[in-house]
N, CA, C and O atoms as CSV, one atom per row, in Angstrom:
chain,resi,resn,atom,element,x,y,z
A,1,MET,N,N,-6.583,44.548,66.898
A,1,MET,CA,C,-8.069,44.045,66.934
A,1,MET,C,C,-8.644,44.433,65.507
A,1,MET,O,O,-8.519,45.582,65.083
A,2,ILE,N,N,-9.191,43.571,64.879
A,2,ILE,CA,C,-9.935,43.851,63.653
A,2,ILE,C,C,-11.385,44.380,63.719
A,2,ILE,O,O,-12.122,43.936,64.599
A,3,LYS,N,N,-11.858,45.339,62.808
A,3,LYS,CA,C,-13.139,45.751,62.782
A,3,LYS,C,C,-13.925,44.621,61.849
A,3,LYS,O,O,-13.518,44.255,60.746
A,4,VAL,N,N,-15.083,44.158,62.480
A,4,VAL,CA,C,-15.842,43.260,61.715
A,4,VAL,C,C,-17.345,43.865,61.687
A,4,VAL,O,O,-17.984,44.172,62.694
A,5,GLU,N,N,-17.766,43.974,60.423
A,5,GLU,CA,C,-19.228,44.401,60.295
A,5,GLU,C,C,-20.135,43.384,59.456
A,5,GLU,O,O,-19.771,42.623,58.559
A,6,LEU,N,N,-21.203,43.544,59.900
A,6,LEU,CA,C,-22.269,42.908,59.061
A,6,LEU,C,C,-23.449,43.727,58.693
A,6,LEU,O,O,-24.299,43.940,59.557
A,7,LEU,N,N,-23.592,44.228,57.449
A,7,LEU,CA,C,-24.638,45.133,57.099
A,7,LEU,C,C,-25.904,44.388,56.535
A,7,LEU,O,O,-25.778,43.533,55.659
A,8,TYR,N,N,-27.055,44.713,57.029
A,8,TYR,CA,C,-28.147,43.899,56.533
A,8,TYR,C,C,-29.354,44.860,56.642
A,8,TYR,O,O,-29.273,45.988,57.129
A,9,PHE,N,N,-30.589,44.253,56.094
A,9,PHE,CA,C,-31.804,44.928,56.317
A,9,PHE,C,C,-32.840,43.890,56.520
A,9,PHE,O,O,-32.765,42.803,55.947
A,10,ASP,N,N,-33.923,44.240,57.421
A,10,ASP,CA,C,-34.845,43.230,58.040
A,10,ASP,C,C,-35.529,42.423,56.708
A,10,ASP,O,O,-35.881,41.247,56.798
A,11,GLY,N,N,-35.656,43.155,55.560
A,11,GLY,CA,C,-36.503,42.387,54.523
A,11,GLY,C,C,-36.029,41.311,53.875
A,11,GLY,O,O,-36.633,40.718,52.982
A,12,CYS,N,N,-34.737,40.981,54.386
A,12,CYS,CA,C,-33.889,39.868,53.823
A,12,CYS,C,C,-33.531,39.000,54.956
A,12,CYS,O,O,-32.725,39.438,55.777
A,13,PRO,N,N,-34.029,37.822,55.103
A,13,PRO,CA,C,-34.010,37.011,56.434
A,13,PRO,C,C,-32.519,36.223,56.317
A,13,PRO,O,O,-32.022,35.708,57.319
A,14,SER,N,N,-31.876,36.178,55.039
A,14,SER,CA,C,-30.577,35.544,55.152
A,14,SER,C,C,-29.435,36.065,55.973
A,14,SER,O,O,-28.446,35.366,56.193
A,15,TRP,N,N,-29.553,37.177,56.387
A,15,TRP,CA,C,-28.497,37.775,57.088
A,15,TRP,C,C,-28.365,37.087,58.568
A,15,TRP,O,O,-27.371,37.370,59.236
A,16,LYS,N,N,-29.197,36.327,59.013
A,16,LYS,CA,C,-29.150,35.711,60.238
A,16,LYS,C,C,-28.373,34.426,60.083
A,16,LYS,O,O,-27.633,34.089,61.007
A,17,GLU,N,N,-28.474,33.672,58.992
A,17,GLU,CA,C,-27.634,32.622,58.748
A,17,GLU,C,C,-26.074,33.056,58.335
A,17,GLU,O,O,-25.092,32.361,58.597
A,18,GLY,N,N,-26.038,34.223,57.701
A,18,GLY,CA,C,-24.624,34.792,57.393
A,18,GLY,C,C,-23.989,35.125,58.485
A,18,GLY,O,O,-22.771,34.948,58.514
A,19,LEU,N,N,-24.642,35.659,59.578
A,19,LEU,CA,C,-23.981,35.952,60.962
A,19,LEU,C,C,-23.479,34.932,61.565
A,19,LEU,O,O,-22.365,34.998,62.084
A,20,ARG,N,N,-24.314,33.698,61.591
A,20,ARG,CA,C,-23.883,32.357,62.192
A,20,ARG,C,C,-22.662,31.940,61.461
A,20,ARG,O,O,-21.698,31.530,62.107
A,21,ASN,N,N,-22.623,32.008,60.207
A,21,ASN,CA,C,-21.509,31.411,59.374
A,21,ASN,C,C,-20.297,32.298,59.724
A,21,ASN,O,O,-19.187,31.780,59.844
A,22,LEU,N,N,-20.489,33.667,59.895
A,22,LEU,CA,C,-19.341,34.619,60.244
A,22,LEU,C,C,-18.858,34.386,61.689
A,22,LEU,O,O,-17.650,34.512,61.889
A,23,GLU,N,N,-19.676,34.056,62.735
A,23,GLU,CA,C,-19.245,33.974,63.939
A,23,GLU,C,C,-18.252,32.516,63.828
A,23,GLU,O,O,-17.109,32.468,64.284
A,24,GLU,N,N,-18.823,31.557,63.249
A,24,GLU,CA,C,-18.121,30.166,63.084
A,24,GLU,C,C,-16.739,30.433,62.469
A,24,GLU,O,O,-15.673,30.020,62.927
A,25,ALA,N,N,-16.916,31.218,61.314
A,25,ALA,CA,C,-15.498,31.379,60.666
A,25,ALA,C,C,-14.391,32.097,61.569
A,25,ALA,O,O,-13.202,31.779,61.594
A,26,LEU,N,N,-14.916,32.989,62.211
A,26,LEU,CA,C,-13.904,33.826,63.227
A,26,LEU,C,C,-13.458,32.818,64.255
A,26,LEU,O,O,-12.299,32.802,64.668
A,27,VAL,N,N,-14.228,32.120,64.595
A,27,VAL,CA,C,-13.693,31.032,65.752
A,27,VAL,C,C,-12.835,30.327,65.324
A,27,VAL,O,O,-11.738,30.296,65.882
A,28,LEU,N,N,-13.150,29.463,64.055
A,28,LEU,CA,C,-12.261,28.622,63.392
A,28,LEU,C,C,-10.961,29.251,63.111
A,28,LEU,O,O,-9.937,28.575,63.205
A,29,GLU,N,N,-10.917,30.600,62.745
A,29,GLU,CA,C,-9.626,31.328,62.429
A,29,GLU,C,C,-9.072,32.169,63.538
A,29,GLU,O,O,-8.348,33.151,63.374
A,30,ASN,N,N,-9.589,31.568,64.970
A,30,ASN,CA,C,-8.869,32.164,66.014
A,30,ASN,C,C,-8.875,33.701,66.034
A,30,ASN,O,O,-7.906,34.408,66.311
A,31,ILE,N,N,-10.011,34.082,65.727
A,31,ILE,CA,C,-9.999,35.701,65.773
A,31,ILE,C,C,-11.155,36.057,66.842
A,31,ILE,O,O,-12.294,35.589,66.836
A,32,ARG,N,N,-10.670,36.901,67.678
A,32,ARG,CA,C,-11.714,37.197,68.741
A,32,ARG,C,C,-12.142,38.733,68.029
A,32,ARG,O,O,-11.275,39.505,67.618
A,33,ALA,N,N,-13.247,38.956,67.977
A,33,ALA,CA,C,-13.645,40.258,67.508
A,33,ALA,C,C,-15.152,40.340,67.636
A,33,ALA,O,O,-15.900,39.409,67.336
A,34,ASP,N,N,-15.565,41.568,68.123
A,34,ASP,CA,C,-17.207,41.908,68.183
A,34,ASP,C,C,-17.506,42.248,66.781
A,34,ASP,O,O,-16.829,42.992,66.072
A,35,ILE,N,N,-18.731,41.548,66.407
A,35,ILE,CA,C,-19.342,41.876,64.938
A,35,ILE,C,C,-20.399,42.996,65.249
A,35,ILE,O,O,-21.397,42.897,65.963
A,36,ASP,N,N,-19.935,44.108,64.529
A,36,ASP,CA,C,-21.037,45.161,64.504
A,36,ASP,C,C,-22.046,44.866,63.588
A,36,ASP,O,O,-21.765,44.542,62.434
A,37,LEU,N,N,-23.304,44.953,64.028
A,37,LEU,CA,C,-24.306,44.796,62.996
A,37,LEU,C,C,-24.952,46.296,62.735
A,37,LEU,O,O,-25.386,47.064,63.594
A,38,ILE,N,N,-24.890,46.492,61.310
A,38,ILE,CA,C,-25.377,47.762,60.810
A,38,ILE,C,C,-26.592,47.513,60.032
A,38,ILE,O,O,-26.542,46.984,58.922
A,39,LEU,N,N,-27.847,47.940,60.677
A,39,LEU,CA,C,-29.011,47.935,60.020
A,39,LEU,C,C,-29.122,49.199,58.882
A,39,LEU,O,O,-28.967,50.396,59.122
A,40,ILE,N,N,-29.405,48.633,57.701
A,40,ILE,CA,C,-29.646,49.555,56.721
A,40,ILE,C,C,-31.069,49.725,56.503
A,40,ILE,O,O,-31.726,48.824,55.981
A,41,GLU,N,N,-31.590,50.826,56.873
A,41,GLU,CA,C,-33.192,51.151,56.805
A,41,GLU,C,C,-33.689,51.983,55.680
A,41,GLU,O,O,-34.888,52.255,55.727
A,42,SER,N,N,-33.096,52.378,54.813
A,42,SER,CA,C,-33.337,53.326,53.692
A,42,SER,C,C,-32.448,53.302,52.564
A,42,SER,O,O,-31.333,52.810,52.737
A,43,ASN,N,N,-32.788,53.793,51.341
A,43,ASN,CA,C,-31.806,53.941,50.388
A,43,ASN,C,C,-30.934,55.079,50.661
A,43,ASN,O,O,-29.860,55.203,50.073
A,44,ASP,N,N,-31.335,55.882,51.496
A,44,ASP,CA,C,-30.247,56.915,51.750
A,44,ASP,C,C,-29.051,56.258,52.796
A,44,ASP,O,O,-27.863,56.501,52.586
A,45,ASP,N,N,-29.420,55.546,53.751
A,45,ASP,CA,C,-28.501,54.545,54.374
A,45,ASP,C,C,-27.814,53.783,53.515
A,45,ASP,O,O,-26.612,53.638,53.736
A,46,ALA,N,N,-28.343,53.214,52.499
A,46,ALA,CA,C,-27.594,52.289,51.571
A,46,ALA,C,C,-26.599,53.054,50.810
A,46,ALA,O,O,-25.517,52.518,50.569
A,47,SER,N,N,-26.851,54.285,50.394
A,47,SER,CA,C,-25.856,55.001,49.696
A,47,SER,C,C,-24.809,55.557,50.554
A,47,SER,O,O,-23.689,55.701,50.064
A,48,LYS,N,N,-25.025,55.886,51.759
A,48,LYS,CA,C,-23.990,56.282,52.847
A,48,LYS,C,C,-23.140,55.222,53.086
A,48,LYS,O,O,-21.918,55.363,53.054
A,49,GLU,N,N,-23.694,54.151,53.326
A,49,GLU,CA,C,-22.708,53.039,53.828
A,49,GLU,C,C,-22.172,52.248,52.468
A,49,GLU,O,O,-21.420,51.293,52.666
A,50,GLN,N,N,-22.494,52.571,51.179
A,50,GLN,CA,C,-22.183,51.919,50.165
A,50,GLN,C,C,-22.417,50.329,50.295
A,50,GLN,O,O,-21.546,49.459,50.260
A,51,PHE,N,N,-23.951,50.145,50.470
A,51,PHE,CA,C,-24.440,48.898,50.838
A,51,PHE,C,C,-24.648,48.156,49.284
A,51,PHE,O,O,-25.180,48.632,48.281
A,52,LEU,N,N,-24.076,46.937,49.472
A,52,LEU,CA,C,-24.154,46.027,48.343
A,52,LEU,C,C,-25.241,44.989,48.365
A,52,LEU,O,O,-25.419,44.199,47.438
A,53,GLY,N,N,-25.996,45.027,49.520
A,53,GLY,CA,C,-27.026,44.042,49.657
A,53,GLY,C,C,-26.750,43.172,51.016
A,53,GLY,O,O,-25.679,42.990,51.594
A,54,SER,N,N,-28.004,42.712,51.328
A,54,SER,CA,C,-27.852,41.984,52.603
A,54,SER,C,C,-27.861,40.579,52.413
A,54,SER,O,O,-28.712,40.061,51.691
A,55,PRO,N,N,-26.947,39.882,53.026
A,55,PRO,CA,C,-25.893,40.455,54.016
A,55,PRO,C,C,-24.699,40.756,53.415
A,55,PRO,O,O,-24.211,40.058,52.526
A,56,SER,N,N,-24.155,41.845,53.886
A,56,SER,CA,C,-22.608,42.145,53.389
A,56,SER,C,C,-21.871,42.224,54.621
A,56,SER,O,O,-22.318,42.551,55.720
A,57,PHE,N,N,-20.641,41.875,54.311
A,57,PHE,CA,C,-19.514,41.584,55.274
A,57,PHE,C,C,-18.263,42.476,54.963
A,57,PHE,O,O,-17.599,42.488,53.927
A,58,ARG,N,N,-18.094,43.230,56.112
A,58,ARG,CA,C,-16.803,44.046,56.089
A,58,ARG,C,C,-15.692,43.674,57.036
A,58,ARG,O,O,-15.946,43.024,58.051
A,59,ILE,N,N,-14.708,43.987,56.798
A,59,ILE,CA,C,-13.437,43.827,57.764
A,59,ILE,C,C,-12.591,45.001,57.522
A,59,ILE,O,O,-12.192,45.340,56.407
A,60,ASP,N,N,-12.357,45.566,58.556
A,60,ASP,CA,C,-11.608,46.965,58.474
A,60,ASP,C,C,-11.903,47.948,57.295
A,60,ASP,O,O,-11.095,48.547,56.584
A,61,ASP,N,N,-13.321,47.960,57.270
A,61,ASP,CA,C,-13.965,48.847,56.260
A,61,ASP,C,C,-13.942,48.299,54.820
A,61,ASP,O,O,-14.459,48.892,53.873
A,62,ALA,N,N,-13.352,47.211,54.741
A,62,ALA,CA,C,-13.484,46.615,53.226
A,62,ALA,C,C,-14.574,45.728,53.088
A,62,ALA,O,O,-14.804,44.933,53.999
A,63,ASP,N,N,-15.253,45.755,52.109
A,63,ASP,CA,C,-16.244,44.466,51.909
A,63,ASP,C,C,-15.384,43.321,51.274
A,63,ASP,O,O,-14.448,43.432,50.482
A,64,LEU,N,N,-15.956,42.148,51.841
A,64,LEU,CA,C,-15.153,40.908,51.419
A,64,LEU,C,C,-15.395,40.413,50.207
A,64,LEU,O,O,-14.637,39.580,49.709
A,65,TRP,N,N,-16.532,40.886,49.555
A,65,TRP,CA,C,-16.815,40.749,48.095
A,65,TRP,C,C,-17.201,42.042,47.451
A,65,TRP,O,O,-18.358,42.275,47.099
A,66,PRO,N,N,-16.189,42.891,47.301
A,66,PRO,CA,C,-16.347,44.204,46.550
A,66,PRO,C,C,-16.881,44.079,45.190
A,66,PRO,O,O,-16.557,43.121,44.488
A,67,GLU,N,N,-17.675,44.985,44.781
A,67,GLU,CA,C,-18.067,45.432,43.407
A,67,GLU,C,C,-18.197,46.775,43.288
A,67,GLU,O,O,-18.379,47.512,44.257
A,68,GLU,N,N,-18.111,47.172,42.074
A,68,GLU,CA,C,-18.239,48.744,41.562
A,68,GLU,C,C,-19.786,48.791,41.265
A,68,GLU,O,O,-20.429,47.973,40.607
A,69,ARG,N,N,-20.235,49.908,41.882
A,69,ARG,CA,C,-21.457,50.446,41.739
A,69,ARG,C,C,-21.718,52.032,41.617
A,69,ARG,O,O,-21.093,52.896,42.233
A,70,GLU,N,N,-22.608,52.211,40.840
A,70,GLU,CA,C,-22.996,53.597,40.645
A,70,GLU,C,C,-24.198,54.068,41.622
A,70,GLU,O,O,-24.392,55.269,41.811
A,71,SER,N,N,-24.945,53.139,42.195
A,71,SER,CA,C,-26.100,53.618,42.977
A,71,SER,C,C,-26.240,52.388,44.029
A,71,SER,O,O,-25.870,51.238,43.792
A,72,TYR,N,N,-26.784,52.796,45.119
A,72,TYR,CA,C,-26.963,51.848,46.232
A,72,TYR,C,C,-28.407,51.632,46.750
A,72,TYR,O,O,-29.066,52.654,46.943
A,73,SER,N,N,-28.920,50.562,46.974
A,73,SER,CA,C,-30.142,50.429,47.592
A,73,SER,C,C,-30.541,49.261,48.195
A,73,SER,O,O,-29.884,48.227,48.071
A,74,LEU,N,N,-31.789,49.339,48.985
A,74,LEU,CA,C,-31.895,48.114,49.696
A,74,LEU,C,C,-32.286,46.867,48.845
A,74,LEU,O,O,-33.158,46.960,47.980
A,75,GLY,N,N,-31.680,45.784,49.080
A,75,GLY,CA,C,-31.773,44.460,48.308
A,75,GLY,C,C,-31.121,43.583,48.893
A,75,GLY,O,O,-30.167,43.923,49.593
A,76,CYS,N,N,-31.505,42.125,48.738
A,76,CYS,CA,C,-30.642,41.045,49.072
A,76,CYS,C,C,-29.531,40.684,48.245
A,76,CYS,O,O,-29.567,40.924,47.038
A,77,ARG,N,N,-28.573,40.143,48.770
A,77,ARG,CA,C,-27.192,39.837,48.212
A,77,ARG,C,C,-27.287,38.321,47.910
A,77,ARG,O,O,-27.915,37.603,48.687
A,78,ILE,N,N,-26.635,37.762,46.714
A,78,ILE,CA,C,-26.643,36.454,46.449
A,78,ILE,C,C,-25.233,36.086,46.367
A,78,ILE,O,O,-24.507,36.885,45.775
A,79,TYR,N,N,-24.668,34.950,46.887
A,79,TYR,CA,C,-23.427,34.469,46.784
A,79,TYR,C,C,-23.410,33.072,46.162
A,79,TYR,O,O,-24.191,32.201,46.544
A,80,LEU,N,N,-22.467,32.863,45.155
A,80,LEU,CA,C,-22.311,31.650,44.571
A,80,LEU,C,C,-21.399,30.789,45.598
A,80,LEU,O,O,-20.243,31.102,45.884
A,81,THR,N,N,-22.020,29.763,46.064
A,81,THR,CA,C,-21.354,28.807,47.087
A,81,THR,C,C,-21.130,27.668,46.434
A,81,THR,O,O,-21.526,27.519,45.278
A,82,GLN,N,N,-20.396,26.627,47.168
A,82,GLN,CA,C,-20.082,25.317,46.515
A,82,GLN,C,C,-21.426,24.444,46.377
A,82,GLN,O,O,-21.402,23.342,45.829
A,83,GLU,N,N,-22.691,25.050,46.951
A,83,GLU,CA,C,-23.771,24.365,46.915
A,83,GLU,C,C,-24.757,25.064,45.960
A,83,GLU,O,O,-25.940,24.723,45.980
A,84,GLY,N,N,-24.335,26.003,45.145
A,84,GLY,CA,C,-25.123,26.946,44.165
A,84,GLY,C,C,-25.199,28.264,44.862
A,84,GLY,O,O,-24.542,28.604,45.846
A,85,TYR,N,N,-26.117,28.974,44.197
A,85,TYR,CA,C,-26.427,30.342,44.774
A,85,TYR,C,C,-27.395,30.258,45.932
A,85,TYR,O,O,-28.456,29.634,45.927
A,86,LYS,N,N,-26.826,31.057,47.048
A,86,LYS,CA,C,-27.549,31.281,48.364
A,86,LYS,C,C,-27.551,32.659,48.702
A,86,LYS,O,O,-26.932,33.502,48.054
A,87,GLY,N,N,-28.340,32.937,49.855
A,87,GLY,CA,C,-28.272,34.238,50.270
A,87,GLY,C,C,-27.129,34.803,51.129
A,87,GLY,O,O,-27.053,35.983,51.473
A,88,PHE,N,N,-26.270,33.861,51.431
A,88,PHE,CA,C,-25.242,34.030,52.347
A,88,PHE,C,C,-24.174,33.299,52.040
A,88,PHE,O,O,-24.474,32.220,51.527
A,89,PRO,N,N,-22.848,33.530,52.190
A,89,PRO,CA,C,-21.818,32.743,52.029
A,89,PRO,C,C,-21.466,31.477,53.054
A,89,PRO,O,O,-21.872,31.482,54.216
A,90,SER,N,N,-20.798,30.568,52.592
A,90,SER,CA,C,-20.450,29.386,53.629
A,90,SER,C,C,-19.391,29.930,54.730
A,90,SER,O,O,-18.924,31.069,54.746
A,91,VAL,N,N,-19.163,29.091,55.468
A,91,VAL,CA,C,-18.298,29.341,56.418
A,91,VAL,C,C,-16.815,29.362,55.780
A,91,VAL,O,O,-15.969,30.228,56.001
A,92,MET,N,N,-16.660,28.172,54.898
A,92,MET,CA,C,-15.505,28.129,54.268
A,92,MET,C,C,-15.033,29.503,53.442
A,92,MET,O,O,-13.907,30.001,53.439
A,93,MET,N,N,-16.118,29.926,52.807
A,93,MET,CA,C,-15.934,31.034,51.967
A,93,MET,C,C,-15.493,32.320,52.734
A,93,MET,O,O,-14.665,33.113,52.285
A,94,LEU,N,N,-16.164,32.458,54.006
A,94,LEU,CA,C,-15.824,33.363,54.883
A,94,LEU,C,C,-14.292,33.318,55.376
A,94,LEU,O,O,-13.552,34.300,55.437
A,95,ARG,N,N,-13.965,32.029,55.706
A,95,ARG,CA,C,-12.791,31.706,56.098
A,95,ARG,C,C,-11.709,32.162,55.062
A,95,ARG,O,O,-10.834,32.940,55.443
A,96,GLU,N,N,-11.725,31.747,53.865
A,96,GLU,CA,C,-10.896,32.143,52.832
A,96,GLU,C,C,-10.631,33.650,52.728
A,96,GLU,O,O,-9.503,34.111,52.556
A,97,LYS,N,N,-11.841,34.450,52.854
A,97,LYS,CA,C,-11.548,35.816,52.789
A,97,LYS,C,C,-10.757,36.347,54.109
A,97,LYS,O,O,-9.841,37.168,54.053
A,98,ILE,N,N,-11.159,35.860,55.087
A,98,ILE,CA,C,-10.394,36.168,56.398
A,98,ILE,C,C,-9.020,35.848,56.153
A,98,ILE,O,O,-8.250,36.777,56.401
A,99,ARG,N,N,-8.524,34.833,55.752
A,99,ARG,CA,C,-7.051,34.391,55.591
A,99,ARG,C,C,-6.570,35.240,54.615
A,99,ARG,O,O,-5.408,35.611,54.781
A,100,GLU,N,N,-7.216,35.690,53.539
A,100,GLU,CA,C,-6.466,36.863,52.452
A,100,GLU,C,C,-6.332,38.017,53.205
A,100,GLU,O,O,-5.282,38.633,53.022
A,101,ILE,N,N,-7.268,38.558,54.156
A,101,ILE,CA,C,-6.930,39.873,54.692
A,101,ILE,C,C,-5.859,39.583,55.737
A,101,ILE,O,O,-5.024,40.471,55.904
A,102,LYS,N,N,-5.758,38.465,56.470
A,102,LYS,CA,C,-4.674,38.094,57.528
A,102,LYS,C,C,-3.458,38.285,56.653
A,102,LYS,O,O,-2.619,39.119,56.994
A,103,ALA,N,N,-3.268,37.449,55.353
A,103,ALA,CA,C,-2.033,37.531,54.647
A,103,ALA,C,C,-1.664,38.957,54.153
A,103,ALA,O,O,-0.489,39.305,54.026
A,104,ARG,N,N,-2.642,39.708,53.899
A,104,ARG,CA,C,-2.197,41.181,53.506
A,104,ARG,C,C,-1.663,41.847,54.515
A,104,ARG,O,O,-0.665,42.538,54.312
A,105,LYS,N,N,-2.255,41.752,55.813
A,105,LYS,CA,C,-1.814,42.471,56.916
A,105,LYS,C,C,-0.498,41.965,57.387
A,105,LYS,O,O,0.336,42.768,57.804
A,106,HIS,N,N,-0.248,40.665,57.349
A,106,HIS,CA,C,0.977,40.050,57.836
A,106,HIS,C,C,1.519,39.075,56.807
A,106,HIS,O,O,1.428,37.853,56.930
A,107,PRO,N,N,2.216,39.836,55.555
A,107,PRO,CA,C,2.563,39.006,54.581
A,107,PRO,C,C,3.784,38.136,54.894
A,107,PRO,O,O,4.094,37.261,54.086
A,108,SER,N,N,4.470,38.308,55.968
A,108,SER,CA,C,5.598,37.394,56.205
A,108,SER,C,C,4.949,36.195,57.249
A,108,SER,O,O,5.672,35.269,57.618
A,109,ALA,N,N,3.925,36.267,57.566
A,109,ALA,CA,C,3.471,35.213,58.590
A,109,ALA,C,C,2.931,34.036,57.919
A,109,ALA,O,O,2.054,34.128,57.061
A,110,GLY,N,N,3.480,32.853,58.326
A,110,GLY,CA,C,2.952,31.701,57.409
A,110,GLY,C,C,1.565,31.396,57.982
A,110,GLY,O,O,1.171,31.760,59.090
A,111,MET,N,N,0.781,30.584,56.965
A,111,MET,CA,C,-0.469,30.226,57.415
A,111,MET,C,C,-0.493,28.792,57.939
A,111,MET,O,O,-1.537,28.313,58.381
């Protein structure tokens, strides 16, 4: 079973669409997993969780779009999608990241 997390804060409404896309991507990839919603309420929470912005997606404790940072704070995250910049990744983008993780975990398994 994989660990799936969505990190967000209420000041950024795009996390709800990100959650819907994540749910759809998991279904399309035949993955049954509970999604843990992690509410980031302060800059202290952001530092503790190494929060990269809302929404952020982690599988097995690894951010799907990692980036190096020296400090963490509350903020919205922007993703470059096929339709331009949006506040959440597309279903296709999430599926690609999930497939990369599956391939790393099971390198001999064909996709």
